[in-house]
N, C-alpha and C positions, 0 to 999 in steps of 0.2 A: 883771126881764125886760129883755132887750137885743134891740133890733131894728136892722137895718142894710139898706143898699141899695147896689148896685153897678150903675153905668150906663156904657155905652161905645158908641162909634161910630167908624167909620173908612172909609177909601176906599183902593182900590188901582188903579193904572194900569199895565196891561201894555203896554209900548211895544215889546217884542220877543217872539218866540216863547217864550223861556224866562226873560226878565228883566222884573221889574216893580218899581215904587216903591210904598210904602204909607205911610200916616199914620193914627194912631189916637189917640183921647182916652178916658181912663178916669177916672171919679169914684167914690169909695167913701166912704160915710158909715156910721159905727158909733157908737152912743152908749149903752154900758152905764153903769149907775150902781149904787152900793152904798149902802145905808142901814142904819144901826145906831141902836139906841136906848139911851141912858144908858150911855155909855162912861166908865169910871173910869180915869184916867191918873194914876199916882203920887198917889192919894188925892184927886184933883180930879175932880169930876163934870163931864163935858163936855156932857151933854144929848144930844139927837139930832144925829147926824152923817150928812151925805150927801156922797158923793164922786162927781163926774161925770167919767167917763173918755172923753168924746167925742173922736172922731177923724174928720177929713176929709182925704182925699188926692186929689190931682190929678196925672194922668200924661199926658204927651204922648209918644207913641212914633212913630218914623219909621225907615224902613229900606229896604233893597234885598233883593229876593227872587229866588232863582235856582231854577228847576225842573230836576231831573235826570231822565233817562230819555227816552223817546220821546213 
């Protein structure tokens, strides 16, 4: 079974009627694992094998936003 979480937060500052600045942070955690029992590789018994494929990412985003229309 694989469980994950994604969390983020940010802020925007509208300093003009149509223009604003923004900043955001995002964190993602995902940690699936694979378990096998008694793997035979080229005639050699490896026993139980567990592979952890954990992943953590951190993103910082920033930018300028322009609103079209009225």
